[in-house]
C-alpha positions as CSV (number, residue, x, y, z in Angstrom):
1,M,-6.3,13.1,-6.8
2,N,-8.4,9.6,-7.7
3,I,-6.6,6.6,-7.3
4,L,-8.2,3.1,-8.4
5,F,-7.0,-0.2,-7.5
6,V,-8.3,-3.2,-10.2
7,C,-7.9,-6.8,-9.9
8,T,-10.2,-9.4,-10.5
9,G,-13.0,-10.2,-8.6
10,N,-12.2,-7.0,-6.1
11,T,-12.7,-9.1,-2.9
12,C,-8.9,-9.5,-2.2
13,R,-6.0,-7.7,-3.9
14,S,-7.3,-4.7,-4.6
15,P,-9.2,-4.0,-1.3
16,M,-6.2,-4.7,0.5
17,A,-4.4,-2.0,-1.4
18,E,-7.0,0.2,-1.2
19,A,-7.4,-0.1,3.1
20,L,-3.4,-0.1,3.2
21,L,-3.3,3.2,1.1
22,K,-6.3,4.8,2.9
23,S,-4.4,4.0,6.1
24,E,-0.9,5.1,5.0
25,L,-2.7,8.1,3.5
26,E,-4.3,8.9,6.9
27,N,-0.8,8.6,9.0
28,Q,0.4,10.9,6.5
29,N,-2.3,13.7,6.7
30,L,-3.0,13.3,3.2
31,L,-6.5,11.3,3.0
32,S,-8.3,14.7,2.4
33,K,-6.3,15.1,-0.6
34,V,-6.2,11.6,-2.2
35,A,-9.6,9.6,-3.2
36,V,-9.1,5.8,-3.0
37,S,-11.7,2.7,-4.0
38,S,-11.3,-0.4,-6.0
39,A,-12.9,-2.3,-8.4
40,G,-13.2,-6.0,-10.4
41,I,-13.2,-6.7,-14.0
42,A,-15.2,-9.6,-13.0
43,A,-16.6,-8.5,-9.6
44,L,-19.9,-9.7,-8.5
45,A,-21.3,-6.5,-7.2
46,G,-21.9,-6.4,-3.3
47,A,-19.6,-9.7,-2.7
48,E,-17.6,-8.9,0.5
49,A,-13.9,-9.2,0.9
50,S,-12.8,-12.9,1.0
51,E,-12.6,-14.5,4.7
52,P,-8.8,-15.3,4.7
53,V,-8.4,-11.4,3.7
54,K,-10.8,-10.0,7.0
55,N,-9.3,-12.2,9.0
56,M,-5.8,-11.0,8.3
57,F,-6.8,-7.4,8.8
58,V,-8.9,-8.1,12.0
59,Y,-5.5,-9.9,13.3
60,Q,-3.5,-7.1,12.5
61,G,-5.8,-4.9,14.9
62,A,-6.9,-3.0,12.1
63,N,-10.9,-3.3,10.7
64,L,-10.3,-1.1,7.5
65,I,-11.9,-4.0,5.5
66,N,-15.0,-5.4,7.1
67,N,-17.6,-2.9,5.4
68,H,-15.7,-3.6,1.8
69,R,-18.3,-4.5,-1.2
70,A,-17.1,-5.5,-4.4
71,T,-17.8,-3.2,-7.1
72,P,-17.6,-4.1,-10.6
73,L,-15.3,-1.7,-12.9
74,D,-17.2,0.5,-15.2
75,A,-16.7,3.2,-17.5
76,A,-17.3,6.0,-15.1
77,K,-14.4,4.5,-12.6
78,V,-12.2,4.5,-15.0
79,E,-13.0,8.1,-16.3
80,D,-13.0,9.6,-12.7
81,A,-9.6,8.0,-11.9
82,D,-6.5,9.8,-12.1
83,L,-4.5,6.7,-11.7
84,I,-5.1,3.2,-12.0
85,L,-3.2,0.7,-10.6
86,V,-3.6,-3.0,-11.4
87,M,-2.3,-6.4,-10.2
88,T,-1.5,-8.4,-13.2
89,A,-0.7,-7.6,-17.1
90,D,-4.1,-9.5,-17.8
91,H,-5.8,-6.7,-15.9
92,R,-4.1,-3.9,-17.8
93,R,-4.5,-5.3,-21.3
94,Q,-8.4,-6.0,-20.4
95,L,-8.4,-2.5,-18.7
96,L,-7.2,-0.8,-22.0
97,A,-9.0,-3.2,-24.5
98,N,-12.4,-2.1,-22.6
99,Y,-11.2,1.3,-21.9
100,P,-8.7,2.7,-24.3
101,Q,-8.8,5.8,-23.0
102,S,-7.3,5.0,-19.6
103,A,-4.0,3.8,-21.3
104,G,-1.8,6.8,-19.7
105,K,-3.2,6.4,-16.2
106,T,-3.0,2.7,-16.1
107,H,0.1,0.7,-14.6
108,L,1.1,-2.2,-13.0
109,L,1.2,-1.7,-9.0
110,K,4.4,-3.2,-8.6
111,E,6.0,-1.1,-11.5
112,Y,4.7,2.3,-10.4
113,A,5.8,1.4,-7.0
114,G,9.4,0.7,-8.5
115,L,9.7,-3.3,-7.2
116,A,9.2,-4.9,-10.6
117,S,12.4,-6.8,-10.9
118,R,11.7,-10.1,-12.8
119,D,7.9,-10.4,-11.5
120,T,5.8,-7.5,-12.2
121,E,2.8,-8.8,-10.8
122,I,0.7,-9.5,-7.5
123,S,-0.8,-13.1,-7.8
124,D,-4.1,-13.8,-6.9
125,P,-3.8,-15.7,-3.5
126,I,-7.7,-17.1,-3.6
127,G,-8.4,-20.6,-2.9
128,L,-4.5,-21.1,-1.6
129,G,-3.3,-21.5,2.3
130,S,-3.0,-18.6,4.8
131,E,0.7,-18.2,4.0
132,E,-0.1,-17.3,0.3
133,Y,-2.6,-14.4,1.6
134,A,0.3,-13.2,4.1
135,R,2.8,-13.0,1.3
136,V,0.4,-11.2,-1.3
137,L,-0.6,-9.0,1.8
138,E,2.9,-8.2,2.5
139,E,3.9,-7.7,-1.2
140,I,1.0,-5.3,-1.8
141,R,2.0,-3.7,1.9
142,A,5.8,-2.9,0.4
143,C,4.4,-1.4,-3.0
144,I,1.7,1.0,-0.9
145,K,5.0,2.2,0.9
146,K,6.7,3.3,-1.8
147,V,3.2,4.8,-3.8
148,T,2.5,6.6,-0.6
149,A,5.7,8.2,-0.8
150,I,5.3,9.1,-4.3
151,L,2.1,10.9,-3.5
152,K,3.9,12.6,-0.5
153,K,6.2,14.0,-2.9
154,E,3.9,14.8,-5.6
155,Q,1.6,16.6,-2.9
156,E,5.0,18.4,-1.6
157,G,5.5,19.5,-5.1
158,R,2.0,20.9,-5.8
159,I,2.4,22.8,-2.3
160,N,5.9,24.4,-3.1
161,D,4.6,25.2,-6.7
162,N,1.5,27.1,-5.2
163,S,3.5,29.0,-2.9
164,H,5.7,30.2,-5.6
165,R,2.9,31.3,-7.6
166,Q,1.3,33.5,-4.6
């Protein structure tokens, strides 16, 4: 399975989601079964993750994001993805307008995780204080925990299906 996270510049929200999911999948021994990447609708190719994001990950003892470089969204990334998780409804609109073939596999991260009550979007903390970055990180972390549980259940279902067929 190939999962793609999408935000605007691919320097904050989508790299955080990518790093957190990779870490969770590694903890669940699922990283070999799921490829995870991120891209930005308006990304400047090669840009590093924003400083507050890098600082938060270092503070948490994880060096998961220092080598991240922004990647612009393109048709190949959309085509390769089995699941595309976006941060806002506007990201989904833009993605579907440019890549209509992605309609069945594109979801808001909070909706896919089952955490969208009134607020379905993960807001952009760029230019805001460290408290807002921390809030967004925790919001994404909660979503990633739910997504990991969904993926684990799907993988277990595939294993059970295969064992019954033999």
